[in-house]
C-alpha positions in Angstrom: 127.3 48.4 117.0 124.3 46.8 115.3 122.4 50.1 115.4 125.1 52.2 113.7 125.8 52.7 110.0 128.0 55.1 108.1 127.2 56.4 104.6 129.7 56.1 101.9 129.5 57.8 98.5 130.0 56.0 95.2 133.6 56.2 94.0 134.3 59.8 93.0 137.6 61.6 93.1 135.9 64.8 94.2 134.6 63.1 97.3 137.7 61.1 98.2 138.1 62.9 101.5 134.6 61.9 102.6 135.1 58.3 101.6 138.3 58.2 103.7 136.1 59.2 106.6 133.7 56.4 105.9 136.4 53.8 105.3 137.9 54.6 108.7 134.6 53.7 110.3 134.5 50.5 108.2 137.9 49.6 109.5 136.4 49.8 113.0 133.8 47.2 112.1 130.9 49.7 111.5 128.7 48.7 108.5 128.9 51.1 105.5 125.8 52.0 103.5 126.6 52.9 99.9 124.8 56.0 98.4 123.9 55.5 94.8 122.8 58.5 92.7 119.3 58.0 91.3 116.4 59.9 89.8 114.7 60.4 93.2 117.8 62.1 94.7 118.1 64.3 91.6 114.5 65.4 91.8 114.8 66.2 95.5 118.0 68.2 94.9 116.2 70.6 92.5 113.1 71.2 94.6 112.6 74.6 96.3 114.0 74.8 99.8 110.6 75.1 101.5 109.4 72.0 99.7 112.5 70.1 100.9 111.7 71.2 104.5 108.2 69.8 104.2 109.3 66.5 102.8 112.0 66.1 105.4 109.4 66.8 108.1 107.0 64.3 106.7 109.7 61.6 106.5 110.9 62.4 110.0 107.5 61.9 111.7 106.4 59.0 109.5 107.9 56.2 111.6 109.9 55.5 114.7 113.6 54.6 114.1 116.0 52.5 116.1 119.0 52.7 113.8 121.5 55.5 113.4 123.3 56.7 110.3 126.4 58.9 110.2 126.4 61.0 107.1 129.5 63.0 105.9 128.2 66.1 104.2 129.0 69.7 103.3 127.1 72.5 105.0 125.7 73.7 101.7 124.4 70.3 100.7 123.1 69.0 104.0 119.4 69.1 103.1 120.0 66.9 100.0 122.4 64.6 101.8 119.9 63.4 104.5 117.3 62.4 101.9 115.9 59.8 101.8 117.8 58.2 104.7 116.0 60.1 107.4 112.9 57.9 106.7 114.7 54.8 108.1 117.6 56.2 110.2 118.2 58.7 113.0 120.8 61.0 111.3 124.1 61.9 112.9 125.9 64.4 110.6 129.6 65.1 110.2 129.8 68.5 108.4 132.6 70.1 106.4 132.5 73.7 105.1 129.9 74.9 107.5 130.3 78.5 106.6 127.9 81.3 107.8 125.9 81.2 104.6 125.0 77.5 105.3 123.9 77.9 108.9 120.2 78.5 108.1 120.1 75.2 106.2 122.0 73.3 108.9 119.8 74.6 111.8 116.7 73.8 109.8 117.9 70.3 109.2 118.8 69.8 112.9 115.3 71.1 114.0 113.2 69.1 111.5 115.1 65.9 112.1 115.5 66.3 115.9 119.2 65.7 115.6 120.7 65.3 119.1 124.4 65.1 118.1 126.1 66.7 115.2 129.8 66.6 114.5 131.4 69.6 112.8 134.9 70.3 111.5 135.1 73.8 113.0 135.3 74.6 116.7 134.1 78.1 116.2 131.1 76.9 114.2 130.2 74.5 117.0 130.2 77.4 119.4 128.0 79.6 117.2 125.4 76.9 116.5 125.3 75.7 120.1 123.9 79.1 121.0 121.0 78.6 118.5 120.1 75.0 119.3 120.4 74.2 123.0 118.9 70.7 122.5 121.5 69.6 120.0 125.1 68.8 121.0 127.5 70.1 118.4 130.9 68.4 118.7 134.1 69.6 117.2 136.1 67.0 115.3 138.9 68.5 113.2 139.4 67.4 109.6 141.3 64.2 109.1 142.9 62.5 106.2 144.2 59.1 104.9 148.0 59.6 105.6 149.0 56.5 103.7 148.2 57.8 100.2 150.8 60.6 100.4 154.5 60.4 99.6 157.2 61.7 101.9 159.4 62.5 98.9 163.1 63.4 98.8 164.9 65.8 101.1 164.0 69.5 100.5 167.2 70.5 98.7 166.7 67.8 96.0 163.2 68.8 95.0 162.4 70.5 91.7 159.5 72.8 92.5 160.6 75.8 94.6 157.2 77.2 95.6 153.7 75.7 95.2 150.4 77.5 95.7 147.3 75.3 95.5 143.7 76.5 95.1 142.8 79.6 97.1 145.2 82.5 97.0 146.0 85.2 99.5 146.2 87.9 96.9 148.4 90.2 99.0 151.0 87.5 99.3 150.6 86.1 95.8 151.1 89.4 94.1 154.4 89.8 95.9 155.7 86.3 95.1 154.8 86.4 91.5 157.2 89.3 90.9 160.2 87.2 92.0 162.6 86.0 89.3 164.7 82.8 89.3 162.3 80.6 91.2 160.0 77.8 89.9 156.6 79.0 91.2 153.5 76.9 90.3 150.0 78.1 91.0 146.5 77.9 89.4 146.2 79.8 86.2 143.0 80.7 84.3 140.9 78.6 86.7 142.9 75.5 85.8 144.3 73.3 88.6 148.1 73.0 88.8 147.7 69.2 88.8 145.1 67.5 86.7 144.4 64.5 89.0 144.8 63.4 92.6 147.8 61.2 91.8 149.5 64.1 90.1 148.8 66.3 93.2 150.4 63.7 95.5 153.4 63.5 93.2 153.7 67.3 92.9 153.5 67.8 96.7 156.3 65.3 97.3 158.5 67.2 94.8 157.8 70.7 96.3 160.1 72.6 98.7 157.6 75.2 99.9 153.8 75.3 99.8 151.9 78.5 100.6 149.0 77.9 103.0 146.6 80.3 104.6 143.3 79.6 106.4 140.3 80.3 104.2 139.3 83.2 106.4 142.5 84.9 105.1 141.7 84.3 101.5 137.9 84.3 101.2 136.5 86.3 104.2 133.4 87.0 102.2 132.5 83.3 102.5 133.9 82.4 105.9 133.5 85.6 107.9 135.7 85.3 110.9 135.5 81.5 111.0 139.1 80.1 111.1 139.5 76.3 110.9 142.0 73.5 110.1 141.7 72.1 106.6 143.3 69.0 105.1 145.8 71.0 103.0 148.0 71.4 106.1 148.0 67.7 106.6 148.8 67.0 102.9 151.8 69.3 103.1 153.1 67.9 106.4 152.7 64.3 105.1 154.6 65.3 101.9 157.4 66.9 104.0 156.9 70.3 102.4 157.9 73.4 104.2 154.7 75.4 104.8 154.8 79.2 104.6 151.8 81.3 105.4 149.7 81.1 108.6 148.6 78.2 110.7 145.0 77.9 112.0 144.8 77.9 115.8 143.1 74.5 115.7 146.2 72.9 114.2 148.5 74.5 116.7 146.2 73.5 119.6 146.0 69.9 118.3 149.7 69.2 117.8 151.1 71.5 120.4 153.3 73.8 118.3 153.2 75.9 115.1 154.3 73.8 112.0 154.2 76.8 109.7 156.8 79.5 108.9 154.7 82.7 109.4 154.9 85.3 106.7 157.0 88.4 107.4 154.6 91.0 105.9 156.4 93.8 104.2 159.3 91.5 103.6 157.6 88.7 101.7 160.0 88.2 98.7 163.2 88.6 100.7 161.9 86.1 103.3 161.0 83.5 100.7 164.4 83.9 98.9 166.2 83.6 102.2 164.4 80.4 103.0 165.0 78.9 99.5 168.7 79.8 99.7 169.0 78.0 103.1 166.3 75.3 102.6 168.5 72.5 104.1 168.2 74.0 107.6 164.4 73.4 107.5 164.8 69.6 106.9 164.5 68.8 110.6 161.3 70.9 110.8 159.6 69.1 107.9 160.7 65.7 109.3 159.1 66.6 112.6 155.9 67.8 110.9 155.8 64.5 109.0 156.1 62.4 112.2 153.5 64.5 114.0 151.1 64.3 111.0 151.3 60.5 111.0 150.2 60.5 114.6 147.5 63.2 114.5 146.1 63.4 111.0 144.4 60.1 110.4 140.6 59.6 110.4 141.3 56.5 112.6 142.5 58.9 115.3 139.3 60.9 114.9 136.9 57.9 114.8 138.2 56.7 118.2 137.1 60.1 119.7 133.8 60.0 117.9 133.0 56.5 119.1 133.5 57.6 122.7 131.0 60.4 122.1 128.5 58.0 120.6 129.0 55.5 123.5 128.0 58.3 125.9 125.0 58.8 123.6 124.3 55.1 123.8 124.5 54.6 120.1 127.4 52.2 120.5 
């Protein structure tokens, strides 16, 4: 694996999920390349898009490259993330949040850098981009996580938080639940996170009975369009032994072989939630099963094994 490197960002809580990805590669013996922020990166980030394209093209053709660099990145930041590494390395992206409004940037990056293999966290996005770039292989690799930083917590009936809603809201569901009396319901207020830090998030999840989860296409269709995909929130809840109420993305069901989510009874939202809370002990077996399955399927180590097979076919490893 002398030809392969993986980029790791400087320690930053906002990018912890990307660094878990990089660390999983490091555990496999792949060398990590640390990305330091500097003036050059900042100047590049504020350049007009067309100027970025020109610079990336010039870097791409400036020299032959024998080494490969896997870069974890977001769809919206991909042009910035490959700079200046594309001068020295052939780039292999792993892309999160590759929503339709980022596809133009992603396809331009792929064309300019002659990227032959690109990993993406959404199967539907892989299908869409494959139609546009026949010479690039887009490979679906679902989001993973570091399972060992989460806490399995106490049994459901002993937990203090009845219902937890993190981040994105399904307004139709939220507006019904907020009317309920007699339950402890935590959710983001006034653009403030429920938990101020990652450690507080981990603790809060492990003390919650129910967590509301919907795919992003159910909460922000203006951003995602019809793109439904698995996000790490489902893994976080399963690893914390919370009961998930909402809707499961099909990628999660396909991966683990069953639906780990209690689907919402629309038109009967409040009554359903109250019924679940009044009988929460009967769901303990379900969350225990979800926990065991998440330990098996959620880790980046599991994903990296599959990615290494792909790269061995590609003769990078």
